[in-house]
C-alpha positions, 0 to 999 in steps of 0.5 A: 575298123578303127575309129575314135570314140568320143564320150564325156563318160570316159576319162580321156574323152577320146579313144581309139576302138574297134567297130564293125565296118558300116553298110550304106543305105540305098542312097548312101556311099561307104568311103574308105578314108584317106584324109579327114578334117576337124571342125570346132563343133566336133569337141563341143557336141559331147558337152552340148548333147547330154549322153551323146557318144559316137565317132565324131567328125563329118569331113572326109576324102577317100575312095568309094568302097561300096554304094547303096542300091539307088546310087548311080553316080558313084562306083567302087574306087572313085575318089570322093569327098563328102559331108556326112550326117551330124550327130545321128549314128556311129557310121557317119563319123569321120574319125575312122577308117570308113565313113558312110555319107549321103550320095547327095553330099558326096562329090568326085575329086580329081586325082590332081587335088590333094586329099587333104585339101578336099577334106577341108571343104565339106562342112565349112564350105556348105555353111558359108554357101547356105549362109550367104545364098539361102539365109541372106538370100544374096545372088549366087556366083557364076557356076563356071567359076568365073568372078561376077562383075562388082555390083557395088554391094558389100558383105561383112564377114566376121571371123574372115580368117576362120575356116567358114569365114574364109570360104564365105569371103571367096564365095561372096567375092565370086558373086560380085560383092566386096567383102569387109572382114574382121580378123586378128593374127591371121588377117593375111589369110583373109587379105589374100582371099580379097577381103578388106580386113579390119583388125579387131585387136586393140579396139573397143567394140565402138571403135571396131564398129566405126572402123567396119562402118567406114570400110563398108562406106568406102566400098559400097552399100551393105548387102549382108552380114555373116557372123562366122564367130557368133557370140552374143557380143559379136552379134551386138557389135554387128547389129551396130553396123547393120542398124547404121546402114538402115537395117537388115539381116545377120546370119550366125552359125551358133545360137545367140541372144540375138536369135533367142531374144530379138528384142535385145537388138535394134528393131531394124536388125534381124538374126537368122541362124545358118545350120549346115545340117539343112544340107541333109534336109530342106537344102539338100538339092541346093547342097547337091548342086553346089558341092559338085560346082565348088568341088570342080572349082577346087579341082580347076584351082578356081577356089582355094581350100583352107590352109592345111595343118596335118597333125601327125599320127592319123587317128592317134592325133585326133585327141590332140586336135580336139584339145587344140580346138578347145583351147582356141589355139587353131587360127588360120588353118584347118586340122587334117589327119591322114588315116594311114599314119594311125599307129595301129594300122601300120 
């Protein structure tokens, strides 16, 4: 099969190579990919993990090619999407013709649901789901996809127009929370999903903190804070809001000083990181359940995929996608690639 090899040791950093088609273990499925999607961590890992070389990516949608001996939920030909295991083995990489994924983080996709839409969900939607309902311990939405009645509580989502942020907005709204989100040029993305958006542009940190506090006060009582951006400065900013509301927890998606040096924050504020990899370990049962629920919502148009931007060229377009992400030029959209457009496969 063709796959994109990621390595800091080669001049181009990303190049298409030939690989053996992988074999799934007993509790895994082999997927022939139709569409795969990018996440910001994809370009970062070869910089973060010394010597890490692999096929990267973890968001796929396609058809089951083979199943492990213990898999009964899926069969060859089923249309599925999946979240593969991160930073472990070449066979789990998404930027390839075939990807292996655990059965529990794989779910059926309706024929009417575009492959590109389903491919936007895996990593980002579970990051939002685990962050809101496991780390922040908020109550979960009704499983039938209906919206819970307003509970008078507010969730702040920093980076509400990002991939993870936009899913967090939808999930929190479905669970009955009002949402105050921060956004800039892509504010309409979060607004269309029901968030009250505070535009961070042109504001000092103190001014932005006050604007968020005012928005929260108008809507209800602060219940939780989700930082989909997660830098030292964004945690410092959100700590002002949380401390001003009597204290509480901020969940982040990246390491920050607030987690590593809690004394740098007010004593009333705690930080807990959301690591989506727990979908393959401690939170595996939770993930299995909610992938199937949220997947069904998408099929029924009760949940919205990220806005899709298809980069041309299939696997040939991955290098461009990584460069765009690294340069911070991706806003309000999810980068997706159609495998069939790869030049060497035509």
